[in-house]
N, C-alpha and C positions, 0 to 999 in steps of 0.2 A: 505491499498500500505507498499510495505518495501523497504527499500533504504540501498544497503552500498556498500564499495569498497574493491575491492582484494585488502588484505594484508593488513585492515587498522580495527580495533576494533571497530572503533566507528557504529551503525546502530539507522536508522530512520525508524520510526515507523508513517505514516498518517491514519487518519481516520475521520469518520462523528461523531459529537453530537450525531446522533442517534443510534449509533453504540460504546455507550458507553460500556455499557454491556460486549460486545464482545472484547474490548480492554483490561478491564480490568483486564480480566482473558487470556490476554496472559503475558507472565513471562517477555518480555522487557517492560510493565509498571510498573511492582512491580520492579523495579529495582532503585536504586539513578541514578540521570538524568535531567536534564531540558526539558523546554515543551516550544510547542508556539500556544497558542489560538487563530485562525484567525475569522475574523467577517467581519460586517459593525458596521457604525455607524447610527444616525436614517436618514443621508441624502443618504445612500446608499453607503459611501463610502470606501475603507478597513480600519481595524481597528485590532489590536492584542496585546497580553500581555506575557511577555516574563517569565517563573519560573521556580524554580526547588524545590526539594525534593528527601528526603530519600526514599519516596514510593510513584513514579510517580502518579500511580492509585488511590492510597485514597488522593492526592490532587485534584482532578479533580473531583472525588467526591463532595468535595468539593465547586468547582469553578460551577460544573453543578445545583447546588441550590443559589448560589449568584449573578451568574453571567449572564447576560442575553445575551449579543453581541454576542457572538461566536456559530460557526457550526463547526466548524473545530479543528483540533488537531494533531501537531507532535509532537513526544515523542524524545527525543536523549539519547541514553543512550551508555553502552559499551557491549560488544558480550562478555568478558572476565570477566565483573563485576570489574572489577579495580577502577571504576569511586569512586571516595569518597566524602563526605560531604562539604570537603576543596575544592573538584577538582569544583564540581558542584557549588558552591556559587561564583568560580571565572568566569567561563563560562557562569554562571546569570549575572554576573557584565558586564562580556565584550560583549558579543552579547544584551544587552540595550541599550550601550554605541554606539556600533555599527548601530545599527539600527535607535537609534535616529539621528546618525551622518549623514549615509546614507539618510535619509528620507525618505525613499521609501511610507511607514507604520506607521500612528498613530497611538502609544503606550497606551492602559490603565494605565501604571504601575503609578506610584506616586513619590516616592522619589527613586532616583537612587539607589542602592544596592552597598556597599562598595567592595563584594566580600569577606569579613571575613579576616583571616590573610594572610600573604604573606605568598604564594607556596616557595619552594623553586626553584632555579632559573632552574633546568630541568624539574621540575614539570612544570611550567608554562610554558617553551618552546614544551613541549608535548601539554598542555593545548592548546596555540597559534595552533601548528599546527593542533591538533583536531578542531579547529572553521576555519582553513583553508577550510577543509575537507565538515566541514555541510554546508559552504558557496556554495561547488561546488554540491552537493546534493542536497537540499533544491528546487535550478530552475528544475530538473531534477523532481519532484515531483508536481512542479506549484507554489512553494512558492519563491515569488521573494523579499523578505522582507531584504533580506542583499545583493541584487543584485546592484552593484553601488562601488564606489570608496568611502571611509571614508572620511568625510572635517575636512579640518586640520586648515581652518581660511578662512574669505569670506574679499576681499578687495575690492578697487573700479576699481579694475583692473583683467583681467581673472586670475584664480588660476590655477597655476601649482600642476594636479594631482600627489598624491602621493597614489598610490594601499594599500592596506592594505595586502592581502597577500602574503605571504613570499614566496611563491613558483611560478616564473614567469609562468607557466602555470594553475595556478587558477584566475587568471582574465585578458583575454584576452585585449590590447590595440592598438591605433596607434597611430598616430603619432599629433598633435595639428592644427584644423583647424579653422582659422580664416574669418572671416567674418565682413568688417568694409562697411562704405557708408558717405555722406557726411550730414546726417539726426544725423551722433551722434553716431548713433549703432557701439560697438566693441566689437563683441561675441566672445566665443571661444567653439571648442566642440571637442569631440572626439568619436572613435568609442571605448566604452567598454565591454568588453564581448559579443561581437556581436551587442551592441544596439549603436545608435546615441545618442549620449548625449551631451544635451547643459551642461557648466559648469557653477560652480556657481561662480559669480565674473563678469558674461558680463551684457554689457551693451544692453540694448535691447528696442525699440518704446516704451513710455508708453501706446499709443493707436492704433487703428487699425484702416485702412484707409480704410471706406467704398465705397465700388464701386459701383457706378450710375449709372452704365449699364455691362454687361457682359454675358456670354453662363452659360446656367447649371450649368456646370462642375464648372466655377469657383465661383458662389455663394452659389453652395454648400462646396467647399473648405474653404470660405468666412468663413461661419458658424462653421464648424466645428473646423476650428482653431481659430477664436475668443474666441470661448472658451475655450481653451487651453490658449491661451493667457492672459483670464482676470484672469486666474488662477494662472500665471506667476506672474503676476503684483498685485495681492491680496496678494502675498507673498513675494514680492520685497522691495528692500529698494530706497529711494532717488535717482537719477541719477544726472550727472554732470550738469543738464539743465532738462527744464521743459518738453520735449518734451520725456527725457527717462530715466528707472527704470534700478537698478541693481538685478542679478536674486542673491539670497542668498542660493539656495542649485542648486544638479545637477536636469538635467530632461530628460528624454529618448524621443525621439522620434523615429517614425517609420520607415522615412527616412530624408535623409539629406534635403530633397524638403519640407517636413513641418517642419522642425528646420529653416530653411532660410526665408520661409512666416511668421513665426510668429515673428521670432527675428527683423522685416524689417515690420510688421504691417501690412502684405499685403496677399489675399488671397491663394498666385499660385506665385513661385519660382521654379528657377531650381538650386535646389541645389548643385548638380554635380557639377556646375563653379561657383555657389557661394561660398563653401567654399575653402578655399586654406592655404598651410601650408605656415611658413617663404620664404621658398626658393620657393615659384611660384606655387607650383607642386598643382592642384585640386584634389581634390575628387575625380571625376570622372578621372582621369590619376591615380590616389595610387590606387583607387579600383581594376581598370583593371592591373595593375603592368604587366609584364609579359603574358597576353592573346593577342592573337590577334582578331580582330575584323575580323573573318569571312566571316559577311555580307558587309566588305570594307567603314559602316559608321562611321563618329567620334564621340566616345563616348560621352554622354549628349549630343547630338543636342536636342533632346526635349524639353520643356517649361518643362515639367513633369516627373519623371520615367515612373509614371501610374495614370490614374484619381481615382485609389483606394486608393492613401496615403492621407491616413487623421491623 
């Protein structure tokens, strides 16, 4: 698969490891560029490696012999062949820092590269714009390693998001929504690049509340969301009290209801009414802004948007 943006000099090539012979023969792979090796760890979780080379094809052959985990590769080069060794060292360093900060996919990279000698200001600006375009195209190819926001620091209170891309259209975001309750939950979330994202620094329940009874649907939601909750807690910091913990990185959910349930330790929740902005606007009202309800029913009246939201 290849991807590019009109009037942009960059080019992305994605392929399977088993097609490495074909990839090596493509002109793009023989250029100076950066690359992402994508695969799985021993537990089946995502894993990646980011590198650079003056001859990406040659470097991939070396990785084919020495690195076992990867099964796909993305090669990032320039159509006009204007990327130099200094440029790709800068890109490699910046992409590694960005991927680690976003925290979506662990990296096998050891030491974080320095990026080499400082680029002239104009070149550095060009490379930052280059990265913005790469972040737009990678999700199109099904690669979400850079999707999200770069973390500037984590405290005991919800973190104000600072979006990395300089272009406003690169990552679309919503107002910040809050969810608090008497149990000490104090969570913040935002729709970032189309995903309902729990923000780092959110105070959430330290344990799920096991339902003694419930419908089959409720028990199914509890089981699936309990697994998500366990992952968040395993990577969290100590909370303000024994019943809570503080998330240390962003986490994307497939619905506001799933996020509302997990942060409160519940199997189900109505995320469209549980999340609200500082001025009291619920997520459901924000999402439906300017849209008339054709059925005449108040938005968010159901406990769950859908029983398939896990």
